[in-house]
PDB file of N, H, CA, C and O in Angstrom:
ATOM      1  N   UNK A   1     -66.304  70.994  26.808  1.00  0.00           N
ATOM      2  CA  UNK A   1     -67.451  71.282  25.155  1.00  0.00           C
ATOM      3  C   UNK A   1     -68.775  70.415  25.207  1.00  0.00           C
ATOM      4  O   UNK A   1     -68.884  69.270  25.647  1.00  0.00           O
ATOM      5  N   UNK A   2     -69.513  71.022  24.794  1.00  0.00           N
ATOM      6  H   UNK A   2     -69.424  71.952  24.437  1.00  0.00           H
ATOM      7  CA  UNK A   2     -70.602  69.981  24.139  1.00  0.00           C
ATOM      8  C   UNK A   2     -71.340  70.205  23.203  1.00  0.00           C
ATOM      9  O   UNK A   2     -71.977  71.235  22.977  1.00  0.00           O
ATOM     10  N   UNK A   3     -71.278  68.967  22.434  1.00  0.00           N
ATOM     11  H   UNK A   3     -70.761  68.130  22.617  1.00  0.00           H
ATOM     12  CA  UNK A   3     -71.771  69.610  21.098  1.00  0.00           C
ATOM     13  C   UNK A   3     -73.091  68.174  20.672  1.00  0.00           C
ATOM     14  O   UNK A   3     -73.083  66.959  20.870  1.00  0.00           O
ATOM     15  N   UNK A   4     -73.888  68.937  20.156  1.00  0.00           N
ATOM     16  H   UNK A   4     -73.895  69.924  19.996  1.00  0.00           H
ATOM     17  CA  UNK A   4     -75.201  67.691  19.756  1.00  0.00           C
ATOM     18  C   UNK A   4     -74.328  66.469  18.461  1.00  0.00           C
ATOM     19  O   UNK A   4     -73.519  66.532  17.536  1.00  0.00           O
ATOM     20  N   UNK A   5     -75.161  65.450  19.192  1.00  0.00           N
ATOM     21  H   UNK A   5     -75.819  65.399  19.944  1.00  0.00           H
ATOM     22  CA  UNK A   5     -74.822  64.648  18.231  1.00  0.00           C
ATOM     23  C   UNK A   5     -76.506  63.730  17.428  1.00  0.00           C
ATOM     24  O   UNK A   5     -77.675  63.973  17.730  1.00  0.00           O
ATOM     25  N   UNK A   6     -76.019  62.765  16.460  1.00  0.00           N
ATOM     26  H   UNK A   6     -75.070  62.568  16.215  1.00  0.00           H
ATOM     27  CA  UNK A   6     -77.710  62.535  15.675  1.00  0.00           C
ATOM     28  C   UNK A   6     -77.246  61.476  15.552  1.00  0.00           C
ATOM     29  O   UNK A   6     -76.217  61.221  14.925  1.00  0.00           O
ATOM     30  N   UNK A   7     -77.980  60.663  16.167  1.00  0.00           N
ATOM     31  H   UNK A   7     -78.815  60.869  16.676  1.00  0.00           H
ATOM     32  CA  UNK A   7     -77.719  58.977  16.158  1.00  0.00           C
ATOM     33  C   UNK A   7     -79.053  58.362  15.577  1.00  0.00           C
ATOM     34  O   UNK A   7     -80.224  58.234  15.936  1.00  0.00           O
ATOM     35  N   UNK A   8     -78.280  58.056  14.519  1.00  0.00           N
ATOM     36  H   UNK A   8     -77.329  58.160  14.228  1.00  0.00           H
ATOM     37  CA  UNK A   8     -79.885  57.126  13.449  1.00  0.00           C
ATOM     38  C   UNK A   8     -79.121  55.413  13.173  1.00  0.00           C
ATOM     39  O   UNK A   8     -78.051  54.812  13.072  1.00  0.00           O
ATOM     40  N   UNK A   9     -80.614  55.260  13.157  1.00  0.00           N
ATOM     41  H   UNK A   9     -81.483  55.747  13.239  1.00  0.00           H
ATOM     42  CA  UNK A   9     -79.970  53.392  12.351  1.00  0.00           C
ATOM     43  C   UNK A   9     -80.734  53.040  11.300  1.00  0.00           C
ATOM     44  O   UNK A   9     -81.937  52.910  11.076  1.00  0.00           O
ATOM     45  N   UNK A  10     -79.481  52.890  10.575  1.00  0.00           N
ATOM     46  H   UNK A  10     -78.503  52.995  10.757  1.00  0.00           H
ATOM     47  CA  UNK A  10     -80.029  52.408   8.968  1.00  0.00           C
ATOM     48  C   UNK A  10     -80.260  51.170   8.720  1.00  0.00           C
ATOM     49  O   UNK A  10     -79.615  50.319   9.334  1.00  0.00           O
ATOM     50  N   UNK A  11     -81.299  50.770   7.699  1.00  0.00           N
ATOM     51  H   UNK A  11     -81.823  51.461   7.200  1.00  0.00           H
ATOM     52  CA  UNK A  11     -81.607  49.823   7.333  1.00  0.00           C
ATOM     53  C   UNK A  11     -81.075  48.166   7.322  1.00  0.00           C
ATOM     54  O   UNK A  11     -81.632  47.085   7.130  1.00  0.00           O
ATOM     55  N   UNK A  12     -79.896  48.545   7.593  1.00  0.00           N
ATOM     56  H   UNK A  12     -79.444  49.423   7.749  1.00  0.00           H
ATOM     57  CA  UNK A  12     -79.141  47.189   7.482  1.00  0.00           C
ATOM     58  C   UNK A  12     -78.673  46.989   9.224  1.00  0.00           C
ATOM     59  O   UNK A  12     -78.015  46.026   9.618  1.00  0.00           O
ATOM     60  N   UNK A  13     -79.111  47.981  10.014  1.00  0.00           N
ATOM     61  H   UNK A  13     -79.645  48.763   9.693  1.00  0.00           H
ATOM     62  CA  UNK A  13     -79.293  47.954  12.339  1.00  0.00           C
ATOM     63  C   UNK A  13     -77.707  48.506  12.518  1.00  0.00           C
ATOM     64  O   UNK A  13     -77.178  48.337  13.617  1.00  0.00           O
ATOM     65  N   UNK A  14     -76.590  49.480  10.922  1.00  0.00           N
ATOM     66  H   UNK A  14     -77.020  49.617  10.030  1.00  0.00           H
ATOM     67  CA  UNK A  14     -75.401  49.688  11.752  1.00  0.00           C
ATOM     68  C   UNK A  14     -76.309  51.267  12.126  1.00  0.00           C
ATOM     69  O   UNK A  14     -77.298  51.723  11.552  1.00  0.00           O
ATOM     70  N   UNK A  15     -75.472  51.868  13.377  1.00  0.00           N
ATOM     71  H   UNK A  15     -74.669  51.498  13.843  1.00  0.00           H
ATOM     72  CA  UNK A  15     -75.933  53.256  13.580  1.00  0.00           C
ATOM     73  C   UNK A  15     -75.404  54.392  13.050  1.00  0.00           C
ATOM     74  O   UNK A  15     -74.459  53.969  12.384  1.00  0.00           O
ATOM     75  N   UNK A  16     -75.423  55.168  12.977  1.00  0.00           N
ATOM     76  H   UNK A  16     -76.191  55.512  13.518  1.00  0.00           H
ATOM     77  CA  UNK A  16     -74.386  56.746  12.227  1.00  0.00           C
ATOM     78  C   UNK A  16     -74.857  57.325  12.987  1.00  0.00           C
ATOM     79  O   UNK A  16     -76.042  57.472  13.286  1.00  0.00           O
ATOM     80  N   UNK A  17     -73.693  57.831  13.498  1.00  0.00           N
ATOM     81  H   UNK A  17     -72.730  57.711  13.255  1.00  0.00           H
ATOM     82  CA  UNK A  17     -73.498  59.063  14.001  1.00  0.00           C
ATOM     83  C   UNK A  17     -72.619  60.141  13.223  1.00  0.00           C
ATOM     84  O   UNK A  17     -71.485  60.098  12.746  1.00  0.00           O
ATOM     85  N   UNK A  18     -73.847  61.375  13.305  1.00  0.00           N
ATOM     86  H   UNK A  18     -74.768  61.411  13.693  1.00  0.00           H
ATOM     87  CA  UNK A  18     -72.871  62.761  12.880  1.00  0.00           C
ATOM     88  C   UNK A  18     -73.239  64.048  14.241  1.00  0.00           C
ATOM     89  O   UNK A  18     -74.109  64.005  15.111  1.00  0.00           O
ATOM     90  N   UNK A  19     -72.405  64.896  14.020  1.00  0.00           N
ATOM     91  H   UNK A  19     -71.698  64.931  13.314  1.00  0.00           H
ATOM     92  CA  UNK A  19     -72.324  66.142  14.716  1.00  0.00           C
ATOM     93  C   UNK A  19     -72.142  66.790  13.688  1.00  0.00           C
ATOM     94  O   UNK A  19     -71.256  66.699  12.838  1.00  0.00           O
ATOM     95  N   UNK A  20     -73.561  67.889  13.829  1.00  0.00           N
ATOM     96  H   UNK A  20     -74.281  67.963  14.519  1.00  0.00           H
ATOM     97  CA  UNK A  20     -73.572  69.269  12.933  1.00  0.00           C
ATOM     98  C   UNK A  20     -72.820  70.394  12.691  1.00  0.00           C
ATOM     99  O   UNK A  20     -72.514  71.102  11.732  1.00  0.00           O
ATOM    100  N   UNK A  21     -72.562  70.305  14.249  1.00  0.00           N
ATOM    101  H   UNK A  21     -72.811  69.730  15.028  1.00  0.00           H
ATOM    102  CA  UNK A  21     -71.577  71.770  14.061  1.00  0.00           C
ATOM    103  C   UNK A  21     -70.358  71.315  13.519  1.00  0.00           C
ATOM    104  O   UNK A  21     -69.851  72.330  13.041  1.00  0.00           O
ATOM    105  N   UNK A  22     -69.746  70.546  13.361  1.00  0.00           N
ATOM    106  H   UNK A  22     -70.158  69.721  13.749  1.00  0.00           H
ATOM    107  CA  UNK A  22     -69.117  69.905  12.348  1.00  0.00           C
ATOM    108  C   UNK A  22     -68.708  69.689  11.289  1.00  0.00           C
ATOM    109  O   UNK A  22     -68.070  68.637  11.257  1.00  0.00           O
ATOM    110  N   UNK A  23     -68.789  70.359  10.080  1.00  0.00           N
ATOM    111  H   UNK A  23     -69.307  71.214  10.106  1.00  0.00           H
ATOM    112  CA  UNK A  23     -69.338  68.968   9.461  1.00  0.00           C
ATOM    113  C   UNK A  23     -67.988  68.634   8.625  1.00  0.00           C
ATOM    114  O   UNK A  23     -66.869  69.136   8.513  1.00  0.00           O
ATOM    115  N   UNK A  24     -68.779  67.371   8.029  1.00  0.00           N
ATOM    116  H   UNK A  24     -69.688  66.963   8.120  1.00  0.00           H
ATOM    117  CA  UNK A  24     -67.944  66.161   7.724  1.00  0.00           C
ATOM    118  C   UNK A  24     -67.784  65.364   9.346  1.00  0.00           C
ATOM    119  O   UNK A  24     -66.789  64.639   9.343  1.00  0.00           O
ATOM    120  N   UNK A  25     -68.167  65.356  10.033  1.00  0.00           N
ATOM    121  H   UNK A  25     -68.975  65.945  10.035  1.00  0.00           H
ATOM    122  CA  UNK A  25     -67.720  64.562  11.342  1.00  0.00           C
ATOM    123  C   UNK A  25     -68.763  63.351  11.368  1.00  0.00           C
ATOM    124  O   UNK A  25     -69.683  63.279  12.182  1.00  0.00           O
ATOM    125  N   UNK A  26     -68.554  62.604  10.579  1.00  0.00           N
ATOM    126  H   UNK A  26     -67.806  62.662   9.918  1.00  0.00           H
ATOM    127  CA  UNK A  26     -69.641  61.657  11.155  1.00  0.00           C
ATOM    128  C   UNK A  26     -68.913  60.030  11.091  1.00  0.00           C
ATOM    129  O   UNK A  26     -68.004  59.609  10.376  1.00  0.00           O
ATOM    130  N   UNK A  27     -69.904  59.203  12.377  1.00  0.00           N
ATOM    131  H   UNK A  27     -70.643  59.545  12.959  1.00  0.00           H
ATOM    132  CA  UNK A  27     -68.836  58.163  12.404  1.00  0.00           C
ATOM    133  C   UNK A  27     -70.198  57.346  12.502  1.00  0.00           C
ATOM    134  O   UNK A  27     -71.363  57.743  12.523  1.00  0.00           O
ATOM    135  N   UNK A  28     -69.594  55.936  12.558  1.00  0.00           N
ATOM    136  H   UNK A  28     -68.647  55.614  12.540  1.00  0.00           H
ATOM    137  CA  UNK A  28     -70.774  54.425  13.117  1.00  0.00           C
ATOM    138  C   UNK A  28     -70.785  53.835  13.819  1.00  0.00           C
ATOM    139  O   UNK A  28     -70.004  54.303  14.648  1.00  0.00           O
ATOM    140  N   UNK A  29     -71.375  52.547  14.341  1.00  0.00           N
ATOM    141  H   UNK A  29     -72.010  52.167  13.668  1.00  0.00           H
ATOM    142  CA  UNK A  29     -70.985  51.401  15.156  1.00  0.00           C
ATOM    143  C   UNK A  29     -72.151  50.686  15.167  1.00  0.00           C
ATOM    144  O   UNK A  29     -73.248  51.245  15.179  1.00  0.00           O
ATOM    145  N   UNK A  30     -71.938  48.891  15.163  1.00  0.00           N
ATOM    146  H   UNK A  30     -71.047  48.437  15.153  1.00  0.00           H
ATOM    147  CA  UNK A  30     -73.120  47.781  15.605  1.00  0.00           C
ATOM    148  C   UNK A  30     -74.055  48.562  16.322  1.00  0.00           C
ATOM    149  O   UNK A  30     -75.178  48.646  15.826  1.00  0.00           O
ATOM    150  N   UNK A  31     -73.782  49.276  17.609  1.00  0.00           N
ATOM    151  H   UNK A  31     -72.870  49.209  18.012  1.00  0.00           H
ATOM    152  CA  UNK A  31     -74.675  49.296  18.564  1.00  0.00           C
ATOM    153  C   UNK A  31     -74.311  51.011  18.595  1.00  0.00           C
ATOM    154  O   UNK A  31     -73.315  51.603  18.179  1.00  0.00           O
ATOM    155  N   UNK A  32     -75.452  51.481  19.213  1.00  0.00           N
ATOM    156  H   UNK A  32     -76.261  51.000  19.551  1.00  0.00           H
ATOM    157  CA  UNK A  32     -75.866  53.200  19.946  1.00  0.00           C
ATOM    158  C   UNK A  32     -74.317  53.427  20.552  1.00  0.00           C
ATOM    159  O   UNK A  32     -73.573  54.212  19.964  1.00  0.00           O
ATOM    160  N   UNK A  33     -73.929  52.821  21.569  1.00  0.00           N
ATOM    161  H   UNK A  33     -74.533  52.184  22.046  1.00  0.00           H
ATOM    162  CA  UNK A  33     -72.701  52.933  22.216  1.00  0.00           C
ATOM    163  C   UNK A  33     -71.572  53.154  21.761  1.00  0.00           C
ATOM    164  O   UNK A  33     -70.825  53.968  22.303  1.00  0.00           O
ATOM    165  N   UNK A  34     -71.232  52.476  20.684  1.00  0.00           N
ATOM    166  H   UNK A  34     -71.839  51.814  20.243  1.00  0.00           H
ATOM    167  CA  UNK A  34     -70.312  52.134  19.847  1.00  0.00           C
ATOM    168  C   UNK A  34     -70.561  53.159  19.181  1.00  0.00           C
ATOM    169  O   UNK A  34     -70.123  54.123  19.808  1.00  0.00           O
ATOM    170  N   UNK A  35     -71.221  53.595  17.861  1.00  0.00           N
ATOM    171  H   UNK A  35     -71.576  52.811  17.351  1.00  0.00           H
ATOM    172  CA  UNK A  35     -71.374  54.682  17.608  1.00  0.00           C
ATOM    173  C   UNK A  35     -71.372  56.101  18.279  1.00  0.00           C
ATOM    174  O   UNK A  35     -71.094  57.183  17.761  1.00  0.00           O
ATOM    175  N   UNK A  36     -71.708  55.852  19.407  1.00  0.00           N
ATOM    176  H   UNK A  36     -71.934  54.973  19.828  1.00  0.00           H
ATOM    177  CA  UNK A  36     -71.465  57.269  20.063  1.00  0.00           C
ATOM    178  C   UNK A  36     -69.840  57.294  20.828  1.00  0.00           C
ATOM    179  O   UNK A  36     -69.605  58.377  21.363  1.00  0.00           O
ATOM    180  N   UNK A  37     -68.937  56.461  20.918  1.00  0.00           N
ATOM    181  H   UNK A  37     -69.128  55.581  20.483  1.00  0.00           H
ATOM    182  CA  UNK A  37     -67.805  56.382  21.401  1.00  0.00           C
ATOM    183  C   UNK A  37     -66.968  56.627  20.310  1.00  0.00           C
ATOM    184  O   UNK A  37     -65.815  57.007  20.516  1.00  0.00           O
ATOM    185  N   UNK A  38     -67.599  56.379  18.618  1.00  0.00           N
ATOM    186  H   UNK A  38     -68.535  56.070  18.451  1.00  0.00           H
ATOM    187  CA  UNK A  38     -67.150  56.721  17.505  1.00  0.00           C
ATOM    188  C   UNK A  38     -66.923  58.023  17.174  1.00  0.00           C
ATOM    189  O   UNK A  38     -65.908  58.514  16.679  1.00  0.00           O
ATOM    190  N   UNK A  39     -68.045  58.593  17.517  1.00  0.00           N
ATOM    191  H   UNK A  39     -68.870  58.194  17.919  1.00  0.00           H
ATOM    192  CA  UNK A  39     -68.193  60.009  17.522  1.00  0.00           C
ATOM    193  C   UNK A  39     -67.708  60.390  18.276  1.00  0.00           C
ATOM    194  O   UNK A  39     -66.812  61.060  17.763  1.00  0.00           O
ATOM    195  N   UNK A  40     -67.619  60.483  19.664  1.00  0.00           N
ATOM    196  H   UNK A  40     -68.347  59.939  20.081  1.00  0.00           H
ATOM    197  CA  UNK A  40     -66.525  61.373  20.278  1.00  0.00           C
ATOM    198  C   UNK A  40     -65.276  61.105  20.055  1.00  0.00           C
ATOM    199  O   UNK A  40     -64.590  62.049  20.448  1.00  0.00           O
ATOM    200  N   UNK A  41     -64.258  59.735  19.331  1.00  0.00           N
ATOM    201  H   UNK A  41     -64.814  58.968  19.012  1.00  0.00           H
ATOM    202  CA  UNK A  41     -63.214  59.822  18.979  1.00  0.00           C
ATOM    203  C   UNK A  41     -63.041  60.969  17.369  1.00  0.00           C
ATOM    204  O   UNK A  41     -62.206  61.774  16.956  1.00  0.00           O
ATOM    205  N   UNK A  42     -63.741  60.680  17.117  1.00  0.00           N
ATOM    206  H   UNK A  42     -64.420  60.026  17.453  1.00  0.00           H
ATOM    207  CA  UNK A  42     -64.219  61.219  15.710  1.00  0.00           C
ATOM    208  C   UNK A  42     -63.859  62.512  15.869  1.00  0.00           C
ATOM    209  O   UNK A  42     -62.823  62.977  15.396  1.00  0.00           O
ATOM    210  N   UNK A  43     -65.228  63.572  16.970  1.00  0.00           N
ATOM    211  H   UNK A  43     -66.070  63.194  17.354  1.00  0.00           H
ATOM    212  CA  UNK A  43     -65.472  64.875  17.270  1.00  0.00           C
ATOM    213  C   UNK A  43     -64.059  65.481  17.986  1.00  0.00           C
ATOM    214  O   UNK A  43     -63.755  66.671  17.905  1.00  0.00           O
ATOM    215  N   UNK A  44     -63.122  64.313  18.811  1.00  0.00           N
ATOM    216  H   UNK A  44     -63.370  63.346  18.877  1.00  0.00           H
ATOM    217  CA  UNK A  44     -61.970  65.034  19.077  1.00  0.00           C
ATOM    218  C   UNK A  44     -61.153  65.481  18.501  1.00  0.00           C
ATOM    219  O   UNK A  44     -60.562  66.480  18.912  1.00  0.00           O
ATOM    220  N   UNK A  45     -60.782  64.731  17.071  1.00  0.00           N
ATOM    221  H   UNK A  45     -61.262  63.920  16.737  1.00  0.00           H
ATOM    222  CA  UNK A  45     -60.274  64.108  16.162  1.00  0.00           C
ATOM    223  C   UNK A  45     -60.182  65.494  15.768  1.00  0.00           C
ATOM    224  O   UNK A  45     -59.135  66.127  15.907  1.00  0.00           O
ATOM    225  N   UNK A  46     -61.064  65.910  15.360  1.00  0.00           N
ATOM    226  H   UNK A  46     -61.914  65.395  15.247  1.00  0.00           H
ATOM    227  CA  UNK A  46     -61.628  67.419  14.247  1.00  0.00           C
ATOM    228  C   UNK A  46     -61.044  68.586  15.085  1.00  0.00           C
ATOM    229  O   UNK A  46     -59.986  68.932  14.560  1.00  0.00           O
ATOM    230  N   UNK A  47     -61.349  69.385  16.275  1.00  0.00           N
ATOM    231  H   UNK A  47     -62.208  69.103  16.701  1.00  0.00           H
ATOM    232  CA  UNK A  47     -61.239  69.729  17.287  1.00  0.00           C
ATOM    233  C   UNK A  47     -59.779  69.937  17.501  1.00  0.00           C
ATOM    234  O   UNK A  47     -59.311  71.066  17.650  1.00  0.00           O
ATOM    235  N   UNK A  48     -59.086  68.893  17.516  1.00  0.00           N
ATOM    236  H   UNK A  48     -59.466  67.976  17.395  1.00  0.00           H
ATOM    237  CA  UNK A  48     -57.666  68.894  17.552  1.00  0.00           C
ATOM    238  C   UNK A  48     -56.903  69.449  16.254  1.00  0.00           C
ATOM    239  O   UNK A  48     -55.892  70.151  16.242  1.00  0.00           O
ATOM    240  N   UNK A  49     -57.804  68.851  14.921  1.00  0.00           N
ATOM    241  H   UNK A  49     -58.625  68.281  14.930  1.00  0.00           H
ATOM    242  CA  UNK A  49     -57.256  69.267  13.427  1.00  0.00           C
ATOM    243  C   UNK A  49     -57.245  71.328  13.210  1.00  0.00           C
ATOM    244  O   UNK A  49     -56.509  72.165  12.688  1.00  0.00           O
ATOM    245  N   UNK A  50     -58.531  71.308  13.976  1.00  0.00           N
ATOM    246  H   UNK A  50     -59.129  70.628  14.401  1.00  0.00           H
ATOM    247  CA  UNK A  50     -59.122  72.816  14.130  1.00  0.00           C
ATOM    248  C   UNK A  50     -57.482  73.757  14.849  1.00  0.00           C
ATOM    249  O   UNK A  50     -56.790  74.451  14.105  1.00  0.00           O
ATOM    250  N   UNK A  51     -57.163  73.565  16.316  1.00  0.00           N
ATOM    251  H   UNK A  51     -57.726  73.001  16.921  1.00  0.00           H
ATOM    252  CA  UNK A  51     -56.874  74.109  16.830  1.00  0.00           C
ATOM    253  C   UNK A  51     -55.386  73.829  16.379  1.00  0.00           C
ATOM    254  O   UNK A  51     -54.774  74.893  16.471  1.00  0.00           O
ATOM    255  N   UNK A  52     -54.516  72.759  15.902  1.00  0.00           N
ATOM    256  H   UNK A  52     -55.013  71.894  15.827  1.00  0.00           H
ATOM    257  CA  UNK A  52     -53.185  72.726  14.688  1.00  0.00           C
ATOM    258  C   UNK A  52     -53.367  74.040  14.283  1.00  0.00           C
ATOM    259  O   UNK A  52     -52.889  75.048  14.805  1.00  0.00           O
ATOM    260  N   UNK A  53     -54.316  73.933  13.017  1.00  0.00           N
ATOM    261  H   UNK A  53     -54.704  73.114  12.594  1.00  0.00           H
ATOM    262  CA  UNK A  53     -54.546  74.585  11.864  1.00  0.00           C
ATOM    263  C   UNK A  53     -54.884  75.884  12.100  1.00  0.00           C
ATOM    264  O   UNK A  53     -54.544  76.652  11.199  1.00  0.00           O
ATOM    265  N   UNK A  54     -55.672  76.563  13.404  1.00  0.00           N
ATOM    266  H   UNK A  54     -55.948  75.940  14.136  1.00  0.00           H
ATOM    267  CA  UNK A  54     -55.428  77.854  14.209  1.00  0.00           C
ATOM    268  C   UNK A  54     -56.816  78.251  13.156  1.00  0.00           C
ATOM    269  O   UNK A  54     -56.831  79.209  12.384  1.00  0.00           O
ATOM    270  N   UNK A  55     -58.090  77.126  13.377  1.00  0.00           N
ATOM    271  H   UNK A  55     -58.078  76.347  14.004  1.00  0.00           H
ATOM    272  CA  UNK A  55     -59.255  77.588  12.418  1.00  0.00           C
ATOM    273  C   UNK A  55     -60.069  77.735  13.914  1.00  0.00           C
ATOM    274  O   UNK A  55     -59.991  77.302  15.064  1.00  0.00           O
ATOM    275  N   UNK A  56     -61.007  78.763  12.980  1.00  0.00           N
ATOM    276  H   UNK A  56     -61.070  79.114  12.045  1.00  0.00           H
ATOM    277  CA  UNK A  56     -62.379  78.721  14.977  1.00  0.00           C
ATOM    278  C   UNK A  56     -62.704  76.860  15.382  1.00  0.00           C
ATOM    279  O   UNK A  56     -62.686  75.741  14.869  1.00  0.00           O
ATOM    280  N   UNK A  57     -62.901  77.367  16.281  1.00  0.00           N
ATOM    281  H   UNK A  57     -62.916  78.276  16.698  1.00  0.00           H
ATOM    282  CA  UNK A  57     -63.791  75.850  17.271  1.00  0.00           C
ATOM    283  C   UNK A  57     -65.123  76.451  17.484  1.00  0.00           C
ATOM    284  O   UNK A  57     -65.312  77.434  18.200  1.00  0.00           O
ATOM    285  N   UNK A  58     -66.008  75.837  16.851  1.00  0.00           N
ATOM    286  H   UNK A  58     -65.854  75.038  16.269  1.00  0.00           H
ATOM    287  CA  UNK A  58     -67.167  76.444  17.202  1.00  0.00           C
ATOM    288  C   UNK A  58     -68.199  76.224  18.652  1.00  0.00           C
ATOM    289  O   UNK A  58     -68.285  75.134  19.218  1.00  0.00           O
ATOM    290  N   UNK A  59     -68.865  77.348  19.063  1.00  0.00           N
ATOM    291  H   UNK A  59     -68.795  78.234  18.603  1.00  0.00           H
ATOM    292  CA  UNK A  59     -69.485  77.438  20.050  1.00  0.00           C
ATOM    293  C   UNK A  59     -70.318  75.926  20.889  1.00  0.00           C
ATOM    294  O   UNK A  59     -71.028  75.154  20.244  1.00  0.00           O
ATOM    295  N   UNK A  60     -70.059  75.773  22.273  1.00  0.00           N
ATOM    296  H   UNK A  60     -69.482  76.400  22.797  1.00  0.00           H
ATOM    297  CA  UNK A  60     -70.704  74.908  22.538  1.00  0.00           C
ATOM    298  C   UNK A  60     -71.582  74.591  22.588  1.00  0.00           C
ATOM    299  O   UNK A  60     -71.108  73.733  23.332  1.00  0.00           O
ATOM    300  N   UNK A  61     -73.024  74.256  22.531  1.00  0.00           N
ATOM    301  H   UNK A  61     -73.410  74.954  21.927  1.00  0.00           H
ATOM    302  CA  UNK A  61     -73.834  74.563  23.077  1.00  0.00           C
ATOM    303  C   UNK A  61     -74.787  73.899  24.115  1.00  0.00           C
ATOM    304  O   UNK A  61     -74.437  72.725  24.232  1.00  0.00           O
ATOM    305  N   UNK A  62     -75.840  74.178  24.907  1.00  0.00           N
ATOM    306  H   UNK A  62     -76.125  75.132  24.811  1.00  0.00           H
ATOM    307  CA  UNK A  62     -76.508  74.009  25.637  1.00  0.00           C
ATOM    308  C   UNK A  62     -78.091  73.993  24.802  1.00  0.00           C
ATOM    309  O   UNK A  62     -78.465  74.823  23.974  1.00  0.00           O
ATOM    310  N   UNK A  63     -79.043  72.501  25.421  1.00  0.00           N
ATOM    311  H   UNK A  63     -78.739  71.826  26.094  1.00  0.00           H
ATOM    312  CA  UNK A  63     -80.388  72.689  24.712  1.00  0.00           C
ATOM    313  C   UNK A  63     -80.841  71.721  25.788  1.00  0.00           C
ATOM    314  O   UNK A  63     -80.113  71.091  26.556  1.00  0.00           O
ATOM    315  N   UNK A  64     -82.355  71.707  25.705  1.00  0.00           N
ATOM    316  H   UNK A  64     -82.946  72.219  25.082  1.00  0.00           H
ATOM    317  CA  UNK A  64     -83.241  70.962  26.605  1.00  0.00           C
ATOM    318  C   UNK A  64     -84.291  70.341  25.743  1.00  0.00           C
ATOM    319  O   UNK A  64     -84.432  70.753  24.591  1.00  0.00           O
ATOM    320  N   UNK A  65     -85.164  69.215  26.294  1.00  0.00           N
ATOM    321  H   UNK A  65     -85.050  68.880  27.229  1.00  0.00           H
ATOM    322  CA  UNK A  65     -85.624  68.612  25.188  1.00  0.00           C
ATOM    323  C   UNK A  65     -87.163  68.897  26.156  1.00  0.00           C
ATOM    324  O   UNK A  65     -87.096  68.886  27.385  1.00  0.00           O
ATOM    325  N   UNK A  66     -88.406  69.126  25.487  1.00  0.00           N
ATOM    326  H   UNK A  66     -88.460  69.135  24.488  1.00  0.00           H
ATOM    327  CA  UNK A  66     -89.107  69.080  26.114  1.00  0.00           C
ATOM    328  C   UNK A  66     -90.426  68.526  25.541  1.00  0.00           C
ATOM    329  O   UNK A  66     -90.990  69.151  24.643  1.00  0.00           O
ATOM    330  N   UNK A  67     -90.979  67.296  26.057  1.00  0.00           N
ATOM    331  H   UNK A  67     -90.521  66.788  26.787  1.00  0.00           H
ATOM    332  CA  UNK A  67     -92.127  67.015  26.147  1.00  0.00           C
ATOM    333  C   UNK A  67     -93.316  67.666  25.967  1.00  0.00           C
ATOM    334  O   UNK A  67     -93.894  68.318  26.836  1.00  0.00           O
ATOM    335  N   UNK A  68     -93.759  67.459  24.620  1.00  0.00           N
ATOM    336  H   UNK A  68     -93.290  66.929  23.913  1.00  0.00           H
ATOM    337  CA  UNK A  68     -95.848  67.744  24.221  1.00  0.00           C
ATOM    338  C   UNK A  68     -96.383  66.685  24.480  1.00  0.00           C
ATOM    339  O   UNK A  68     -95.986  65.537  24.276  1.00  0.00           O
ATOM    340  N   UNK A  69     -97.344  67.072  24.960  1.00  0.00           N
ATOM    341  H   UNK A  69     -97.667  68.003  25.126  1.00  0.00           H
ATOM    342  CA  UNK A  69     -98.943  65.690  25.324  1.00  0.00           C
ATOM    343  C   UNK A  69     -99.853  66.760  24.073  1.00  0.00           C
ATOM    344  O   UNK A  69    -100.183  67.946  24.041  1.00  0.00           O
ATOM    345  N   UNK A  70     -99.997  65.632  23.191  1.00  0.00           N
ATOM    346  H   UNK A  70     -99.729  64.669  23.217  1.00  0.00           H
ATOM    347  CA  UNK A  70    -101.100  65.427  22.239  1.00  0.00           C
ATOM    348  C   UNK A  70    -102.031  64.152  22.421  1.00  0.00           C
ATOM    349  O   UNK A  70    -102.962  63.952  21.641  1.00  0.00           O
TER     350      UNK A  70
END
């Protein structure tokens, strides 16, 4: 499954990663790569918990990036 992840760097240089489709699923890392790995682990645990409690799994997403010249 694919989920959108938003990664931002804060004022201290720490990268924060969030998965909007999974409320409260947030992680961080010292690098973008570390933050991405950590959010993958967090999302995996989140989805396992949903399965365990017979909660619905949010649908996977498909998206494209479009470049607009201005």
